[in-house]
BANU-17938 format. One record per residue: residue in one letter; x, y, z of N, C-alpha, C, O in turn. Coordinates in steps of 0.1 Angstrom, whole numbers, plus 5000, padded with zeros to 4 digits. Example, Ala and Ser with C-alpha at 12.3 -4.5 7.8 and 13.67 -1.06 7.14 Angstrom:
<kelums>
A513249435078512349555078513249675078514249675085 S512849785071513749895071512950005079513450115080 
</kelums>
This chain:
<kelums>
X500849885000500050005000500950125000501850145008 X500650224991501450344990501250435002500150425008 X502250525005502150615016501350735012501450785001 X500650785022499850915021500251005032500650965042 X500151135028500551235038499551245050498451195049 X499951305061499051325073497851405069496751375073 X498051505060496851585056495851505049494651535051 X496251415040495351325033494551235042493351225041 X495251185053494551105063493551185069492351145072 X493851315073492851395080491751435071490551435076 X491951455057490951485048489951365047488751385044 X490451245049489651125048488851115062487651095062 X489551115073488951075086488051185091486951155095 X488451315091487651415098486251435091485151425098 X486251455078484851475072484051345072482851355074 X484651235071483951105071483251075084482151045085 X484051095095483551075108482451175111481351135117 X482651295107481651405109480351365102479251375107 X480451315089479351275081478551155087477351155087 X479351065093478650945100477850995112476750945114 X478451085120477751145131476451215127475451195133 X476551305117475451385113474351305107473151335109 X474651205098473651145090473251005096472150965092 X474050945104473750795107473750755121473350645124 X474050845131474050815145472950885152473051005154 X471850815156470750885164471250925178471850855185 X470951055181471351105194470051155201469051175195 X470151155214468951195222468851345224469751405230 X467751395219467451545220466151555228465051535223 X466351585241465151585250464651445252465251355257 X463351425247462751295249462751215236462251095236 X463451265225463451185213464751155207465751225210 X464851045200466151015193466051055179465051015172 X467051125174467051165160468551175155469451195163 X468751155142470051185137470151335136469251405133 X471351385139471551535140471051615128470551715129 X471251555115470851635104469351655104468951765100 X468551555108467051575109466751675120465751745119 X467451665131467251765142467551905138466851995142 X468651925131468952055126467852105117467352225119 X467352025108466252065099465052105107464352205104 X464752025117463552045126463652185133462652255134 X464852205138465052335146464952455136464252545139 X465552445124465452555114464052565110463552675109 X463352455108461952455104461052525114460152605111 X461352505127460652575138460852725137459952805139 X462152765135462452905134461752975123461253085124 X461652915111461152985099459652945096459152975086 X459152855106457752805103456752895097456152865087 X456553015103455453105098455653135083454653155076 X456953155079457153195066457253085055457153115043 X457352965060457652855051456652825040457052815028 X455352825043454452795033454452895021454352855009 X454653025024454753125014456053105006456053114994 X457153085013458453065007458452944998458952954987 X457852835003457752714995456952734982457352684972 X455752804984454952834973455652914962455452894950 X456453014967457253094957458253014950458353024938 X459052934957460052854950459452744940459952724930 X458352684945457652594936457152664923457252614912 X456652784925456152864913457352904904457152904892 X458452934910459652964902460052844893460452854882 X460052724900460352604893459452584881459852534870 X458152604883457252584872457452684861457452644849 X457552814864457752914854459052894846459052904834 X460152864854461352844847461352714838461952724827 X460652614842460452494834459752514821460052464811 X458652594822457852634810458652714801458552694789 X459452814806460252894797461352814790461552834778 X461952724797463052644792462552534782463352474775 X461152514782460652424772460952474757461052394748 X461052614756461252674743462652724741462952794731 X463552684750464952724749465752594744465652494750 X466452614733467152494727468252444738468852524744 X468452314738469452264747470852294742471152274730 X471752334751473052384747473852254744473752154750 X474752274734475552164729476752134739477152024740 X477152244746478252224756477652184769476452144770 X478552194779478052154793476952244797477052374796 X475752194802474652274805474952374817475652334826 X474352494816474552594826473752554839472852464838 X473952614850473152584862471652604859470852524864 X471352714853469852744850469252624842468252574845 X470052584831469552474823469452344831468452274829 X470352314839470352184847469152194856468652084860 X468752304861467652324870466252314863465352254869 X466152384852464852404846464652324833463452314829 X465652274827465452204814465052064816465851974818 X463652044816463151904818462151874807461751964799 X461651754807460751704797459451774799459151824809 X458551784788457251844790456451774801455651854808 X456551644803455751584814456151644827455251674835 X457451654830457851714843457651854844457451904856 X457651934833457352074833455852094837455552184844 X454952004832453552014836453351964850452552024857 X454151864854454051824868454351944878453751964888 X455452014874455852124882454852234882454552304893 X454152254871453052354870451952314879451452404886 X451552184879450452134887450752154902449952194910 X452052124906452452144919452452294923451952324934 X452752384914452652534917451252574918450952654927 X450352524910448952564911448352514924447652584931 X448752394928448252344942448752424953448052454962 X450052464952450652544962450052684964449752724975 X449752744953449052874953447652854958447252944966 X446952754955445552724960445552704975444752764982 X446652634980446752604994447052735002446452765012 X448052814996448552935003447353035005447253095015 X446653054994445553154994444153104996443153174996 X444052964998442852895000441752934990440652974993 X442152924977441252954966441052824959441752724960 X439952824951439552704944438852594953438452624964 X438752474948438052364955438752334968439952324969 X437952324979438452304992439152164993440052145001 X438752074984439351944984440851944982441651864986 X441252054975442752064972443452134984444652094986 X442952224991443652305000443352275015443952335024 X442352185018442152165032443252105039444152055033 X443052095052444152045062444451905060445551865065 X443651825053443951685052444551645038444951535036 X444651745029445251715015446351815013447451795019 X446151905004447351995001447752085013448952115015 X446752115022447152185034447952105044448752165051 X447851975043448751885051450151895047451051895055 X450351905033451751905028452352035029453552045032 X451552145028452152275027451952355041452252475041 X451452285051451352345064452652405069453752355065 X452752495079453952545084454852425089456052435088 X454252325095454952215100454752085090455051975094 X454252115079454052005069455251955062456352005064 X455051845054456151785047456951865038458151865038 X456251945029456952025019457752135026458852155022 X457152195036457952295044459152235050460252285049 X458952115056460152045063461152005053462352005056 X460751955040461751915030462652025026463752005022 X462152155026462952265023464152275032465252315028 X463852255045464952265055465852145055467052155056 X465352025053466151905053466951905040468151855040 X466451955029467251975017468452065019469552035014 X468252175026469252265028470452205035471552205030 X470152135046471352065053471851945046473051925046 X470951865041471351745034472251785022473251725020 X471751885014472451925002473851985005474851944998 X473952065015475252125019476152025025477352035023 X475651925033476551845041476751705035477551625039 X475951665024476151535017477651515013478051395013 X478351615009479751595005480551525016481551465013 X480151545028480951475039480951325037481851255040 X479751275032479651135030480151095016480750985014 X480051185006480251154992481751174987482251094979 X482451274993483551324986484951294992485951334986 X484951235004486151215011486651075013487551055021 X486050985006486450845007485650745015485950625015 X484650795022483950705031483250595022483250475026 X482550635012481850535003482850434997482550314996 X483950484993484950394987485550294997485750184994 X485750345010486250255020485250145024485550025023 X484050185028483050085031482550005019482249885020 X482550065008482049994996482949884992482449774988 X484249894993485149794990484949674999485049554995 X484849705012484749605022483349525022483349415026 X482349595018480949545019480549475006479449415005 X481349484996480949424982480649274983479749224976 X481349204991481149054992479849024999479448904999 X479149125006477949105013476849155004475849085002 X476949285000475849344993475649294979474449274975 X476649254972476449204958475749064957474749054950 X476148964965475448834964474048834971473148764966 X473848914981472548914988471549004981470448954979 X471949124977471049224973471249274958470549364954 X472249214951472549254938472949404938472649484928 X473749444948474149584949475649604952476249504957 X476149724948477649744951477849764966476849794973 X479049754971479249764985478949904990478549915002 X479250004982479050144986477550174990477250264997 X476650084985475250104988474950085003473850125008 X475850015010475649985024475450125032474750125041 X476150225028476050355034474650415032474050465041 X474150405019472750455016471750375025470850435031 X471950245026471050165033471050205048469950215054 X472150235054472250265068471750405070471050425080 X472050495061471550635062469950635062469350715069 X469450545054467950535053467350475066466450525072 X467950355069467450275080467550345094466550355101 X468750395097468950465109468550605109467950655119 X468750675098468350815098466950845093466050855101 X466850845080465450885074465450835060466450845053 X464250795055464150745041464450855031464950825020 X464050985034464251085024465751115022466251135011 X466551095033467951115032468551005023469451035015 X468050885025468650775017468250795002469150754994 X467050844999466750864985467550974979468050954968 X467751084986468651184981470051144979470651174968 X470651064988471951014987472050924975473050924967 X471050834973471050734962470950814949471650784939 X470050914948469950994936471251064932471651064920 X471951114942473151184939474151084934474951114924 X474250974940475250864936474950814921475850794914 X473650804918473250764905473650874895474150834884 X473350994898473651104888475151114886475551164875 X476051074896477451084895478050954888479250944887 X477150864885477650744877478150634886478850554881 X477750624898478250524907477350404907477750294911 X476050424904475050314904474450304890474250394883 X474150174887473450144875471950184877471550224888 X471150184866469750214867469050114877468350154886 X469449984876468849884884469249904899468349894908 X470549934901471049944915470350064922469950054933 X470250184915469550294920468150264924467650304934 X467450204914466050164917465850074929464950084937 X466749974930466649884941466849954955466049944964 X467950034955468250104968467050204972466650204984 X466650274962465550374966464250314970463650374979 X463850194965462650124968462750014979461749964983 X463949984983464149874991464649915005464449845015 X465450015005466150055018465650195023466250235033 X464650255017464250385022463250375033462150415032 X463750325044462850295056462650425064463450505064 X461450435070461250555078462050535091462450425095 X462250655098463150655109462550585121461350555121 X463350545131462950475143461950565150460950515155 X462150695150461350795157459850785151458950785158 X459750795138458450785132457750655134456550645135 X458550545134457950415137457350415152456350345154 X458050485161457450495174456050565173455050525180 X455950665165454750735164453650645158452450655162 X454050565148453050475142452450375152451250355153 X453350305160452850205169452050275181451150215186 X452450395184451750465195450350505191449450505199 X450150535178448850585173447850475174446650505177 X448250345173447250245175447250185189446750085192 X447950265198447850235212448650105217448250035226 X449650075210450449955212451949985214452749905211 X452250095220453650135222454450035231455650025229 X453749965239454449865247454949755239455749675244 X454549745227455049635218456049685208456249625198 X456649795211457549855201458649765197458949745185 X459349695206460449615203460049495194460749475184 X459049415197458649315187458149375174458449315163 X457549495174457149555162458249595154458249575142 X459249655159460349705151461249585147461849595136 X461349485155462049365151461349305139462049255130 X460049305139459249255127459549335115459649285104 X459649465117459949555105461249525099461449515087 X462249505108463649465103463649335096464149315085 X463049235103462949095097462349095083462849055073 X461149155082460449165070461149245059461049215048 X461749355064462549445055463649375048463949395036 X464449285056465549205051465049105041465649085030 X463949035044463348935035462948995021463248945011 X462249115022461849185011463049235003463049234990 X464149275010465349325003466049204995466649224985 X465849085000466448964993465548924981466148874971 X464248944981463348904971463149014960463348974948 X462849134964462449234954463449254943462949274931 X464749264945465649284934465649174923466149194912 X465049054927465148944918463848924910463748824902 X462849004912461548994905461249124898461849234900 X460249114889459749234882459149334893458549294903 X459249464890459949534879461449564881462049614871 X461949544894463349584896464349504888465349554883 X464049374886464849284878465049334864466049314858 X463949394859464049434845464749564842464849604830 X465149644852465849764850467249744844467949644847 X467749834836468949814829470149814838470249894848 X471149734835472449734842473449824835474549784832 X472949944833473950044827473750174835472750204842 X474850254834474850374842474150494835473750474823 X474050604842473250724836473950764823473250824815 X475250744821475850794809475950684798476550714788 X475250574800475150464790476150364792476150264784 X477150374801478150264803477450144808476550144816 X478050024804477449904809478149864821479349894823 X477449794830478149734842478949614839478549524832 X480249614844481149504841481549434854481949314854 X481549514865482049454878483549454880484049414890 X484249514870485649514871486249604882487249574888 X485449704885485949794896485749734910486149794920 X485049614911484849554924485849434926485749364936 X486849414917487749304918488949364926489449474923 X489549284935490749324943491949314934492249214928 X492849424934494149414928495049304935494749274947 X496049254928496949164934497649224946498149334946 X497849144957498549204969497749274979498249324989 X496349294976495549374985494449274991493949184984 X494049315003492749255009491749365008491949475005 X490549325012489449425011489649555019489249665016 X490349535031490549645040491649735034491349855032 X492749685030493849765025493449835012493749955009 X492749765003492249824991491249934993491350034987 X490349905002489350005005489950135011489550245007 X490950115020491650225026492450305016492450435016 X493050235007493850314996492950384987493150504983 X491850324983490850384974490250504981490050604974 X490050504994489450615001490450725002490150845000 X491650695005492750805006493050874993493250994993 X492950794982493150854969491950954966492251054960 X490750914970489650994967489751124976489451234971 X490151114988490251224998491351324992491151444994 X492451264987493551354982493051444970493751544968 X492051404963491651474951490551584955490151654946 X490151584967489051674971489451764983489051744994 X490351854979490951944990490352084989490652174997 X489552114979488952244977487652264985486652204981 X487652334996486552355004485552444996484352424998 X486052534989485152624981484352544971483152574969 X485052454964484352374954483252284960482252254955 X483552234972482652144980481452224984480252174982 X481652344988480552434992479652474980478452474981 X480352504969479552534956478752414952477552434948 X479352294952478652174948477452144957476352104953 X477752184970476652164980475452254978474352204979 X475752374974474652474971473852434958472652444958 X474652374948473952324936473052204940471952194935 X473452124949472652014954471352064960470252014958 X471452174968470252234975469352284965468152254965 X469852364955468952424945468252314937467152324933 X469052204933468552094925467352024933466351994927 X467552014946466451944954465252044955464151994954 X465552164958464352264960463552274947462352264947 X464252294936463552314923462952184917461952184911 X463752074919463451954912462451864919461551804913 X462551854933461851764940460551814947459551754946 X460651934953459451984961458251994952457151954957 X458252044940457052054931456451924929455151914928 X457251824927456751684924456051624936454951564935 X456651644948456051604960454651674962453651604966 X454651804959453351874961452351824951451151804955 X452651804939451751764928451251624931450051604934 X452051524932451651384934451051354948450151284949 X451651424958451151404972449851454973448951384979 X449551564968448151634969447151544962446051514967 X447451494949446551414942446251284950445051244950 X447251214955447051094963446151114975445351034978 X446451234982445651254994444251294992443351264999 X443951364980442651394976441851264974440751244978 X442451174966441851044963441550964976440450904977 X442450964986442250904998441150965006440350895013 X441051095006440051165015438651175009437751165016 X438551194995437251224989436751124980435651134976 X437451014978436850914969436950774976437650764986 X436350674970436350544975437350454968437350334969 X438250524960439250454952440050354960440150234956 X440550394972441450304980440550194986441050084989 X439250224989438350124995438150014985438149894988 X437850054973437649954961438949874959438849754958 X440049944958441349874955441649784967442349684964 X441249814978441549724990440649594991441049504998 X439549594983438649484984439449344982439149254989 X440249334972440949204970441749154981442049034983 X442149244990442949205002442049145013442549075022 X440749165012439849105022439948955023440148905034 X439848885012439948735014441348695018441448595025 X442348765014443748735018443848745033444448665040 X443348855038443448875053442648775060443048725071 X441548735055440648635061441448495061441448435072 X442048455050442748335050443948335060444248235066 X444548455062445648465071445148475086445948485095 X443848465088443348465102443348605108443448615120 X443348715100443348845106441848885109441048895099 X441548915121440148955125439849095118440749165115 X438549125117438149245111438749275097439149385094 X438749165089439349175076438749275067439549345060 X437449295067436849395059437249535062437549615053 X437349565075437749705079439249725076439749835073 X440049615078441549625076441949635061442949685057 X441049575052441449565038441849695031442849705024 X441049805034441349935027442649995032443250075026 X443049955045444350015050445549955043446650005044 X445349845036446449775029446849865017447949855012 X445949945011446250014999446350165002447150234995 X445650215012445650365014447050415018447350535016 X447850325023449250365026450050415014451050485016 X449550385002450250434991450150594990451050654984 X449150654995448950794996449850855006450650945003 X449750795018450550845029450750735039449750675043 X451950715045452150605054451350615067451150515073 X450950735071450250755083448750725082448150695092 X448250725069446850705068446250565073445250565079 X447050455071446450325076446250325091445150275095 X447050375099446850375113445850475117445150455127 X445750585110444650685113443350625110442350645118 X443150555099441850485097441550375107440450345110 X442650305111442450195121442150245135441450175142 X442750355139442550405152441050425156440450515150 X440550355166439250375171438150295163437050295167 X438550235152437650155144437950005145436949925147 X439149975145439549825147440049805161440749895167 X439649695167439949675181440949555183441549545193 X440949455173441749345175443349375175443849445166 X444049335186445549365186446249295175447249355170 X445749185170446449115159446349205147447349225140 X445149255144444949335132445649475133446149525123 X445649535145446349665147447849645145448449725138 X448349545151449849515149450149495134451149545130 X449349415127449549395113449549515105450349545096 X448449595107448349725099449549815102450049875093 X449949835115451049925118452349875112453049955107 X452549745112453849695106453849705091454849755085 X452749665085452649675070452849815065453549835055 X452249915072452350055068453750105068454050185060 X454650045076456050085076456850005065457650065058 X456549875064457449805054456949825040457649785030 X455849885037455449915024456350015017456650005005 X456850105025457950205021457450305011457850425012 X456750265000456450354989455150434992454050384990 X455250554996454050644998454250774992455350834993 X453150824985453350934975453551064983454151154977 X453151084995453251205001454751235005455051345010 X455551135004456951165008457951084999458351134988 X458250955002459350884994458950864980459750874971 X457650834977457250804963457350934955457950934944 X456851044960456951174953458351214952458751264941 X459151184962460651214962461351144950462051204943 X461051014949461650934939461350974925462150984916 X460051014923459551064910460251194906460351234895 X460651274917461251404914462751394911463351494907 X463351274913464751254910464951194896463951174889 X466151164893466451104879466550954881466850884871 X466250894892466150744894465150694885463950744884 X465450594877464550544866463350464871463350344868 X462450524877461250464882460050554879460150674881 X458950494873457850574870456650534880456850444889 X455550604879454450584888453950434888453550384898 X453950374876453450234875454450144882453950054889 X455750164880456750084888456450094903456449994910 X456150214908456050234922454750164927454750104938 X453650174919452450104923452649954924452349894934 X453349894914453649754914454549714925454249614932 X455549784928456449754939455749764953455949684961 X454849864954454149884966453149754969453149704980 X452449714958451549594960452349474962451949394971 X453449454955454249334957454849324972454849224978 X455349434976455849444990454749405000455049335010 X453549454997452449435006452049285007451949225018 X451949224995451549084994452648985000452248885006 X453849024998454948935003455048955018455248855025 X454849075023455049105037453949045046454149015057 X452649045040451549005048451648875056451548875068 X451948765049452148635056453148645067452948575078 X454248715065455248725075454848795087454948745099 X454248915085453748995096452548935103452548935115 X451648875096450448805102450948685111450348665121 X451948615106452548505114453048555127452848495137 X453848665127454348715139453248765149453348745161 X452248835143451148885150450448775158450048785169 X450148655151449548545157450448485169449948445179 X451748485167452648435178452548525190452648485201 X452448665187452548755198451148755206451148775218 X450048745199448748765205447948635205446848625210 
</kelums>
């Protein structure tokens, strides 16, 4: 192994350790456990809360107007400018951003049909403490600080060591272990953003990015506590979360091997084909020494703090302009369908006989909760609270709502707003398959517990 200077070691160790602490280690703040990055976002969100709905509406409107203007601007042949990279999108995404802006304006000024702007639909997303408002603050910190995880060798170090686990088990490169941990321990949105950035930089193939985004974007432990507490079963949190982990691992083993994830291309964003050559060990190296050298080489190339800050600000703008309007558009539509139509009740009907066969009491009432989670992960337990009394059924609903992962008011809308190659039909199929595979596992545990 070649020698590296002390400064190179410090460039590798200090930012990487700081990144791990900020993104991946839950700390206790008062009565709750959160990763620091989420806590910083929550604090900032609290400070700017009164102004956030208006600020979010303005930024979403700028995204829509800019995208409509750039529909008529020819694509530059050279490297795209910052404005072009932010606003030059396909007509579909320009219209989506426009729909998001219209919804945001309707919510802010409470004009148009109340179904769009009331507190259970668009108003839920754009409230001062709502998801879209919070995403603006989490994007600020995540965008600026993601380089700590990405640019100083941490992914190269862990990626090299984890490849013999991640590749055979999950069809993923070793570096994806960091994304998985950031999602599982921290927050699903952080994991999706990290995955999107890695995909855009050419580190993941289309299939790998799609697998990571839809398989490891688990909600935080804190939010899981809220879910189980809503159905009045907080005393069962440990078996509940253990079931979430067990089911999540089983799903992570199965989902990459079946449609639609299996059908995604094994090529990178620039068209390169996956060969696996970069995962082979050079002669004379073991996984630790090769990973360490790879990490130090990466750290030695990233010594410009100014460039890192500039790249971080580009990340922030890309997230604000690209993702927030999509979350507003798709999230509002999904919540309106859940609140004002019987779409999810009808779609849930096929689950009734499945739940009955699995011995789940109150199967008819529980059936619609199996599908409504696609709109928002919190909706199943809200619908179950006070209506369903069986502990077996309540435990099953709470657990399924977490392991489904794909819900349009957050992770689903977020994925659609990135360049990860997944469309709405893919997300619907993945959501349903995860539900069907998870149900027997979760129901079996519920019967053992109760």
